[in-house]
C-alpha positions in Angstrom: 123.5 -190.8 64.0 121.4 -188.2 65.7 119.2 -186.1 63.6 118.5 -182.5 64.5 116.3 -181.8 66.3 116.6 -184.7 68.7 115.1 -185.5 72.1 116.4 -186.8 75.4 115.5 -190.4 74.6 117.6 -190.3 71.3 120.5 -188.6 73.2 120.4 -191.3 75.9 120.4 -194.1 73.4 123.3 -192.6 71.4 125.5 -191.0 74.0 128.3 -193.0 75.8 127.8 -192.9 79.6 124.2 -191.9 79.5 122.0 -193.7 82.1 118.5 -194.9 82.1 116.6 -191.7 83.1 116.6 -188.0 83.8 118.2 -188.4 87.3 120.9 -190.9 86.2 124.4 -189.5 87.0 127.0 -192.0 86.0 129.9 -189.6 86.3 128.8 -188.5 89.8 129.1 -184.7 89.0 126.6 -182.0 89.8 124.6 -182.6 86.7 122.1 -185.5 86.2 121.8 -186.7 82.7 118.8 -184.5 81.7 120.8 -181.4 82.7 123.8 -182.7 80.8 121.5 -183.0 77.7 119.8 -179.7 78.2 123.1 -177.7 78.8 125.4 -179.5 76.3 127.4 -181.5 78.8 128.7 -185.1 78.6 127.3 -187.8 81.0 130.6 -189.6 81.2 132.8 -186.6 82.2 132.8 -184.7 85.5 133.7 -181.5 83.6 130.9 -178.9 83.9 128.8 -178.2 80.8 129.9 -175.2 78.8 131.4 -172.9 81.4 128.6 -170.3 81.3 125.7 -172.6 80.5 123.7 -171.1 83.4 124.6 -167.8 85.1 123.1 -165.4 87.5 123.4 -161.8 86.3 122.7 -158.5 88.1 122.6 -155.2 86.3 121.2 -152.0 87.6 119.2 -153.7 90.3 117.7 -156.3 88.0 118.5 -160.0 88.6 118.3 -162.5 85.7 119.2 -166.1 85.2 120.6 -166.7 81.8 120.6 -170.2 80.2 122.8 -170.7 77.1 121.3 -173.8 75.6 122.4 -175.9 72.7 120.5 -175.7 69.4 118.6 -178.6 68.0 117.1 -180.1 71.1 113.4 -181.0 71.4 111.0 -182.3 74.0 112.3 -180.3 76.9 111.3 -177.1 78.7 113.4 -174.7 80.7 111.9 -173.1 83.8 113.3 -171.0 86.6 112.1 -171.3 90.2 112.7 -168.7 92.8 112.8 -168.8 96.6 113.4 -166.5 99.6 114.4 -169.4 101.9 115.5 -172.4 99.9 112.4 -174.3 101.2 109.5 -172.9 99.2 109.9 -172.6 95.5 107.7 -170.8 92.9 107.9 -170.8 89.1 109.1 -167.5 87.6 107.6 -166.1 84.3 108.9 -167.7 81.1 112.3 -166.7 79.7 112.8 -164.9 76.4 115.3 -165.6 73.7 116.4 -168.6 71.7 120.0 -169.8 72.2 120.4 -167.5 75.2 117.2 -167.8 77.3 116.9 -164.9 79.8 114.6 -165.1 82.8 114.6 -161.4 83.8 113.5 -159.4 86.8 113.7 -162.3 89.3 113.9 -159.7 92.1 110.2 -158.9 91.4 109.1 -162.4 92.4 107.1 -162.6 95.7 109.4 -162.5 98.7 112.5 -161.5 96.7 114.2 -158.2 96.2 117.2 -156.9 94.4 119.0 -157.4 97.7 118.4 -161.1 98.3 117.0 -164.2 96.8 117.6 -167.7 95.3 116.9 -169.1 91.8 117.4 -172.5 90.2 116.9 -174.0 86.7 114.4 -176.8 86.3 114.5 -178.8 83.0 111.4 -180.9 82.1 110.5 -183.6 79.7 106.9 -184.8 79.4 107.4 -187.2 82.3 110.5 -186.2 84.3 112.3 -183.2 85.6 115.6 -182.2 87.4 116.9 -179.0 88.9 120.3 -177.3 89.2 121.8 -176.4 92.6 120.5 -173.0 93.6 122.0 -169.7 92.7 121.8 -166.9 95.2 122.3 -163.2 95.5 122.8 -161.0 98.5 123.5 -157.2 98.6 124.4 -155.3 101.7 125.6 -151.8 102.4 128.7 -150.9 104.4 129.0 -148.0 106.8 132.2 -146.5 107.9 134.3 -148.7 110.2 135.4 -152.3 110.3 133.3 -155.2 109.2 133.9 -158.9 108.4 132.0 -160.3 105.5 131.6 -163.9 104.4 130.3 -164.9 101.1 128.1 -167.9 101.6 127.8 -168.8 97.9 130.3 -170.9 96.1 131.5 -171.1 92.5 130.5 -174.1 90.5 133.4 -176.5 90.3 135.2 -176.9 86.9 135.2 -180.7 87.6 133.4 -182.9 90.0 132.8 -186.7 90.0 132.9 -189.8 92.1 135.3 -192.7 92.2 133.7 -195.7 90.7 136.6 -198.1 91.1 140.3 -198.1 92.1 143.2 -200.5 91.8 146.1 -200.9 94.1 
């Protein structure tokens, strides 16, 4: 039985499918075990943690990353990192809130704007850390005439995994 609050080590020891560390990913989805723990997912299911566990929100020119985290967890921290080029990352100011943790005004980070930028969530224990895939935003204006637009960002899959064995 897990007692609330509980930490990542207790979760790993008591959760079917959990691996031996933060980066373990037995189900082969997009979420290593530490992210599964921090976002309320299951390490033995390729289903994404709660559909809106992490979301990028734009409102009135302000860009925020919102993390809906489970209650009762201990021993982890949530950070947001931002980048203008996906190569160099910097830590954003701390988020506010309890269950919904809001990292606001990401557009004000150096090199970013309300028009373009990238952000990712980093979850840390005292000794390990993992990150989500990056989230991105891009705004452009359209003048009169024809224009082709591609959207280079993709939606998170509802399910992703790897085949661990098959029988014929």
